[in-house]
C-alpha positions as CSV (number, residue, x, y, z in Angstrom):
1,X,-164.6,199.6,212.1
2,X,-163.4,200.9,214.7
3,X,-161.2,204.1,215.5
4,X,-158.3,204.2,218.3
5,X,-158.7,206.9,220.6
6,X,-156.8,208.3,223.5
7,X,-157.4,211.7,225.3
8,X,-159.9,214.0,225.5
9,X,-161.7,216.2,222.8
10,X,-164.6,214.8,220.4
11,X,-165.4,215.6,216.4
12,X,-166.5,218.7,215.2
13,X,-170.0,219.3,215.0
14,X,-170.7,216.5,217.5
15,X,-172.8,216.8,220.5
16,X,-170.7,216.7,223.6
17,X,-171.2,215.9,227.1
18,X,-168.9,215.9,229.7
19,X,-168.6,213.2,232.5
20,X,-166.4,213.3,235.9
21,X,-163.5,211.9,236.3
22,X,-163.6,207.8,237.3
23,X,-161.3,205.5,239.6
24,X,-159.0,204.2,237.4
25,X,-159.5,206.5,234.9
26,X,-157.1,206.1,231.6
27,X,-155.9,209.1,229.3
28,X,-153.5,209.8,227.3
29,X,-151.7,206.6,228.4
30,X,-151.9,206.6,231.8
31,X,-153.1,204.3,234.5
32,X,-153.5,200.7,234.7
33,X,-154.6,200.1,231.2
34,X,-152.5,197.2,229.3
35,X,-153.4,198.9,225.8
36,X,-154.6,201.8,223.9
37,X,-158.6,202.5,224.4
38,X,-160.5,200.9,221.4
39,X,-163.9,203.1,220.6
40,X,-166.5,202.5,217.8
41,X,-166.3,205.1,214.9
42,X,-168.4,208.3,215.4
43,X,-169.5,208.4,212.1
44,X,-172.1,205.9,211.9
45,X,-175.7,206.8,210.6
46,X,-177.2,206.1,214.2
47,X,-174.8,208.2,216.4
48,X,-176.0,211.6,217.0
49,X,-173.2,212.9,219.1
50,X,-170.5,212.1,221.7
51,X,-170.0,212.1,225.8
52,X,-166.6,212.6,226.7
53,X,-165.3,210.4,228.9
54,X,-162.2,209.2,230.8
55,X,-161.6,206.5,228.5
56,X,-162.4,209.1,225.1
57,X,-165.4,210.3,223.3
58,X,-167.9,207.3,223.5
59,X,-170.2,207.4,220.7
60,X,-174.0,208.9,221.8
61,X,-177.5,207.1,220.3
62,X,-181.2,207.7,221.6
63,X,-183.8,204.6,221.8
64,X,-185.7,206.2,219.2
65,X,-185.4,204.3,215.7
66,X,-185.3,206.0,212.1
67,X,-186.7,205.1,208.9
68,X,-183.2,203.9,208.2
69,X,-183.1,201.3,210.9
70,X,-186.4,200.4,210.6
71,X,-186.2,199.8,206.7
72,X,-182.3,198.0,207.2
73,X,-184.3,195.9,209.6
74,X,-186.6,195.1,207.0
75,X,-184.3,194.2,204.5
76,X,-182.8,191.8,207.0
77,X,-185.8,190.2,207.4
78,X,-185.9,189.6,203.8
79,X,-182.0,188.6,203.4
80,X,-180.7,191.4,202.2
81,X,-177.6,192.6,203.3
82,X,-178.4,190.2,206.3
83,X,-174.9,189.1,207.1
84,X,-173.4,192.3,206.8
85,X,-176.3,193.9,209.3
86,X,-173.7,194.9,212.2
87,X,-172.2,198.1,214.4
88,X,-168.9,198.5,215.3
89,X,-168.2,196.5,218.4
90,X,-167.8,198.8,221.6
91,X,-169.0,200.7,224.3
92,X,-171.8,203.3,223.3
93,X,-174.6,205.5,225.7
94,X,-177.9,205.7,225.4
95,X,-179.4,209.0,226.6
96,X,-177.0,210.9,229.1
97,X,-175.6,208.1,231.4
98,X,-172.7,208.5,233.7
99,X,-170.4,206.8,236.0
100,X,-173.2,205.2,238.4
101,X,-175.0,204.1,235.1
102,X,-175.9,200.5,234.5
103,X,-174.0,198.8,232.1
104,X,-176.1,196.3,229.2
105,X,-174.4,193.7,227.1
106,X,-175.3,193.2,223.9
107,X,-174.4,191.6,219.9
108,X,-173.1,193.5,217.5
109,X,-176.0,192.6,215.1
110,X,-177.5,195.9,214.2
111,X,-181.3,194.4,214.7
112,X,-180.3,193.2,218.3
113,X,-178.8,196.4,219.3
114,X,-181.8,198.3,217.8
115,X,-184.6,196.3,219.7
116,X,-182.3,197.1,223.2
117,X,-181.9,200.6,222.7
118,X,-185.5,201.3,221.5
119,X,-187.0,199.0,224.3
120,X,-185.5,201.7,226.8
121,X,-186.6,204.8,226.4
122,X,-185.7,207.8,228.9
123,X,-183.4,205.6,229.9
124,X,-179.4,207.2,230.9
125,X,-177.1,203.9,230.4
126,X,-174.3,202.3,228.5
127,X,-174.4,199.2,225.8
128,X,-171.6,197.2,225.4
129,X,-171.8,195.7,221.8
130,X,-169.6,192.4,221.6
131,X,-168.2,191.6,218.2
132,X,-170.4,188.8,217.2
133,X,-169.4,189.0,214.0
134,X,-173.0,190.1,213.0
135,X,-174.9,187.4,214.6
136,X,-177.8,188.1,217.1
137,X,-177.0,187.0,221.0
138,X,-178.5,183.6,221.4
139,X,-177.0,182.2,217.9
140,X,-173.7,183.8,218.7
141,X,-174.1,182.3,222.4
142,X,-174.2,179.3,220.7
143,X,-171.2,179.8,218.0
144,X,-169.1,181.2,221.3
145,X,-169.1,184.2,219.5
146,X,-171.0,185.9,222.3
147,X,-168.3,185.0,225.0
148,X,-166.3,184.7,227.6
149,X,-162.9,185.5,226.1
150,X,-164.7,188.2,223.9
151,X,-166.6,190.0,227.0
152,X,-163.4,190.0,228.7
153,X,-161.6,191.7,225.6
154,X,-164.2,194.3,225.0
155,X,-164.4,195.4,228.8
156,X,-160.3,195.8,228.6
157,X,-160.4,197.5,225.1
158,X,-163.4,200.1,225.4
159,X,-161.8,201.2,228.9
160,X,-164.9,200.5,230.6
161,X,-163.2,200.6,233.9
162,X,-162.5,204.4,233.6
163,X,-166.2,205.0,232.5
164,X,-168.0,203.7,235.6
165,X,-167.7,203.6,239.5
166,X,-169.4,200.2,239.5
167,X,-168.0,196.6,238.2
168,X,-171.8,195.0,237.1
169,X,-172.9,193.7,233.7
170,X,-176.2,193.1,232.4
171,X,-176.3,190.1,230.4
172,X,-178.9,188.8,228.3
173,X,-180.3,185.6,229.9
174,X,-180.0,183.9,226.0
175,X,-176.6,184.6,226.2
176,X,-175.7,182.4,229.1
177,X,-174.5,179.4,227.4
178,X,-171.2,181.5,225.9
179,X,-170.7,183.1,229.1
180,X,-168.8,182.0,232.1
181,X,-169.5,184.2,234.9
182,X,-166.9,183.4,237.4
183,X,-164.0,183.9,234.4
184,X,-165.5,187.2,233.9
185,X,-165.7,188.5,237.5
186,X,-162.1,186.4,238.3
187,X,-160.1,188.5,235.3
188,X,-162.2,191.8,234.6
189,X,-163.8,192.8,237.8
190,X,-167.0,193.0,236.8
191,X,-169.5,190.7,238.1
192,X,-172.3,189.1,235.3
193,X,-175.7,189.7,236.4
194,X,-178.6,188.2,233.4
195,X,-181.1,189.9,232.9
196,X,-184.6,188.8,231.6
197,X,-185.2,187.2,228.1
198,X,-186.8,190.2,226.6
199,X,-185.6,193.4,225.9
200,X,-189.2,195.0,226.8
201,X,-188.7,194.0,230.5
202,X,-185.4,195.2,231.0
203,X,-187.1,198.5,232.2
204,X,-189.2,196.9,235.1
205,X,-186.1,194.8,235.7
206,X,-183.8,197.6,236.5
207,X,-186.6,199.4,238.3
208,X,-186.9,196.6,240.5
209,X,-183.2,196.8,241.3
210,X,-182.2,193.8,239.4
211,X,-184.7,191.5,240.1
212,X,-186.5,189.3,237.5
213,X,-189.7,187.7,237.8
214,X,-190.6,184.3,236.7
215,X,-192.4,185.3,233.8
216,X,-189.2,187.3,232.5
217,X,-187.5,184.1,232.7
218,X,-189.5,182.7,230.3
219,X,-189.5,182.7,226.7
220,X,-192.3,181.9,224.3
221,X,-192.7,181.7,220.5
222,X,-196.0,183.6,220.0
223,X,-197.7,183.6,216.2
224,X,-195.9,187.1,216.1
225,X,-192.8,185.9,216.4
226,X,-192.8,183.0,214.2
227,X,-194.5,185.1,211.3
228,X,-191.3,187.6,211.5
229,X,-188.9,184.7,210.6
230,X,-191.0,183.7,207.6
231,X,-189.3,186.0,204.8
232,X,-185.7,184.9,205.6
233,X,-186.7,181.5,205.4
234,X,-188.7,181.9,202.3
235,X,-186.1,183.8,200.2
236,X,-183.3,181.4,201.2
237,X,-185.4,178.4,200.3
238,X,-186.5,180.0,196.9
239,X,-183.0,180.2,196.0
240,X,-182.3,176.8,195.0
241,X,-186.3,176.6,194.1
242,X,-185.6,178.8,191.3
243,X,-183.6,176.4,189.7
244,X,-185.1,173.0,191.1
245,X,-188.6,174.5,189.0
246,X,-188.0,175.0,185.9
247,X,-185.8,171.5,185.9
248,X,-188.9,169.8,187.1
249,X,-190.6,171.8,184.3
250,X,-188.3,170.8,181.2
251,X,-188.4,167.3,182.8
252,X,-192.2,167.0,182.5
253,X,-191.9,167.4,178.6
254,X,-189.8,163.7,178.8
255,X,-192.3,161.1,177.6
256,X,-195.9,161.1,177.3
257,X,-198.2,160.6,174.5
258,X,-198.2,164.1,173.4
259,X,-194.8,166.5,172.1
260,X,-192.7,167.7,174.1
261,X,-193.8,171.0,174.9
262,X,-197.3,170.2,175.7
263,X,-196.0,167.4,177.7
264,X,-194.2,170.1,180.0
265,X,-197.2,172.5,180.0
266,X,-199.2,170.2,181.8
267,X,-197.0,167.3,183.3
268,X,-194.1,170.2,183.9
269,X,-196.1,172.6,185.2
270,X,-198.4,170.5,187.4
271,X,-194.5,169.1,188.6
272,X,-193.2,173.0,189.6
273,X,-196.1,174.1,190.9
274,X,-196.4,170.6,193.3
275,X,-192.9,171.4,194.2
276,X,-193.3,175.3,194.9
277,X,-196.6,174.2,196.8
278,X,-194.1,172.0,199.3
279,X,-191.5,174.8,199.7
280,X,-194.6,177.1,200.4
281,X,-195.9,174.7,203.3
282,X,-192.6,173.9,204.8
283,X,-191.2,177.6,204.7
284,X,-194.8,179.4,205.3
285,X,-197.2,177.5,206.7
286,X,-195.4,175.1,209.0
287,X,-194.0,178.5,211.2
288,X,-197.9,179.7,211.8
289,X,-198.9,176.5,212.3
290,X,-196.0,175.1,214.3
291,X,-197.9,174.4,217.9
292,X,-200.9,172.8,216.8
293,X,-198.8,170.2,214.5
294,X,-198.7,166.6,215.5
295,X,-195.2,165.3,216.8
296,X,-192.5,166.7,218.7
297,X,-189.6,166.5,216.0
298,X,-189.9,169.3,213.4
299,X,-189.5,167.1,210.7
300,X,-192.2,165.0,211.9
301,X,-194.5,167.9,212.1
302,X,-193.1,168.8,208.2
303,X,-193.9,164.8,207.5
304,X,-197.5,165.5,208.1
305,X,-197.8,168.7,206.5
306,X,-196.0,167.6,203.3
307,X,-198.7,165.4,202.8
308,X,-201.5,167.0,203.8
309,X,-200.3,169.6,200.8
310,X,-199.0,167.2,198.2
311,X,-202.7,165.4,198.5
312,X,-204.6,168.7,198.3
313,X,-201.9,169.6,194.9
314,X,-202.6,166.4,193.4
315,X,-206.7,166.5,193.8
316,X,-206.9,169.9,192.7
317,X,-204.6,169.4,190.1
318,X,-206.5,166.4,188.8
319,X,-203.6,163.9,187.7
320,X,-205.0,161.1,186.6
321,X,-204.6,158.2,189.0
322,X,-206.3,155.5,187.0
323,X,-203.5,153.8,185.5
324,X,-200.3,152.3,186.5
325,X,-198.3,155.3,185.2
326,X,-201.3,158.0,187.4
327,X,-200.5,155.9,190.3
328,X,-197.2,156.0,190.0
329,X,-196.9,159.6,189.5
330,X,-199.2,160.4,192.7
331,X,-197.3,157.8,194.6
332,X,-194.0,160.0,193.7
333,X,-195.5,162.8,195.0
334,X,-196.6,161.6,198.1
335,X,-192.5,160.9,198.7
336,X,-191.5,164.5,197.0
337,X,-193.7,166.4,198.7
338,X,-193.4,165.6,202.3
339,X,-189.5,165.1,201.9
340,X,-189.2,168.6,200.8
341,X,-191.6,170.0,203.2
342,X,-190.0,168.2,206.3
343,X,-186.8,169.4,205.2
344,X,-187.7,173.0,205.4
345,X,-189.4,172.2,208.7
346,X,-186.4,170.3,210.3
347,X,-184.3,173.7,209.3
348,X,-186.2,176.1,211.3
349,X,-185.0,174.2,214.6
350,X,-182.3,176.9,214.5
351,X,-185.1,180.2,214.7
352,X,-187.2,177.9,217.5
353,X,-187.4,178.0,221.5
354,X,-188.8,174.6,221.4
355,X,-185.5,172.6,220.2
356,X,-182.6,171.4,221.8
357,X,-179.1,170.7,220.3
358,X,-178.8,166.8,221.6
359,X,-182.9,166.6,220.3
360,X,-181.7,168.2,216.9
361,X,-178.5,166.0,216.6
362,X,-180.4,162.7,216.9
363,X,-183.5,163.6,214.5
364,X,-181.1,164.5,211.9
365,X,-179.4,161.5,212.4
366,X,-182.8,159.4,211.1
367,X,-184.6,162.5,209.4
368,X,-182.0,163.2,207.0
369,X,-181.4,159.6,204.8
370,X,-185.4,159.5,205.1
371,X,-185.9,162.7,203.2
372,X,-183.1,162.3,200.9
373,X,-184.4,158.6,200.2
374,X,-187.9,159.7,200.1
375,X,-187.2,162.7,197.7
376,X,-184.8,160.5,195.3
377,X,-187.3,157.6,195.2
378,X,-189.8,159.8,194.2
379,X,-188.4,161.4,191.7
380,X,-187.4,157.9,190.4
381,X,-191.1,157.0,190.3
382,X,-192.1,160.4,188.6
383,X,-189.8,160.1,185.7
384,X,-190.5,156.2,185.5
385,X,-194.1,157.1,185.1
386,X,-193.7,159.2,182.3
387,X,-192.4,156.7,180.2
388,X,-194.9,154.4,180.9
389,X,-197.6,156.6,178.9
């Protein structure tokens, strides 16, 4: 994924900007570097040239996103090549930075990288992309890939000490859980300064001399951001749903007073649609209504939403609840629907700014057994109701 270069020069046909020498310059093996400098490959679609530095040619990027960048982000939102949507880790130049330009640290998840550079129009600075295995800053900090060791190693591998005169890094605030700033300072010499949460606030932060306002330290979760997460949640949920729904359709053909296919067309279709309605409620409606649903735990919000969705489906579906078979059918879907919706709603905790790890662990201990019990119990009741007709 990356080229190792030491020395001066750049690829033919690439734009080149010369920088003056910086302290502790490392070129052609000289200087205090412990090993060869590893720079990102220049043959990446978003790289528009190089900037020559004492550490070698650094890929140069612009703040303007091209159609291919937006198309890649769109596909990632829908789960297409999402786990492979990454850039090569290492040092990048935005605009025409020099030895005194700021250094911003980011993840090598391309959407994170693109959001950062697109927010910095007209700025000249360096971006150090850590190898987070293609995961965004916040999630990578929790997993440890946006962490202390990777940061220290990437500083050395990129030859950053030779590129800049200062010893200062601006790190995303959401990356703080994975970074021990004092260790980075002790072992690399670079001081860690936590920038604002939102990339859009970085220009104001830089203009204020690295001072963040109270608003820059708060993370909200508005409707627009919640809606942006719906596609990938829906796609992931629909993969197993595409298998479960046909099984429910065929199961609906069992028992009943009519033939198999007549029962399947009536009861099986209802079952498949009721299940898919619960899936949509958990992956689409829940994120949109998140702040207004009752309860603090996401599973509680999901149970409430799932019950309301199941009730609406039962009423619109015209399921007969007069006899014992019909009553069992109603009870079954008032158990299955909320269980499915609550499970998918709880899955959204990984996308939200509302939850904590300890809170999620506590919730899972009681919610998962309840969801599994309701779902399995409801399925048994529904199948039993088919044989009572």
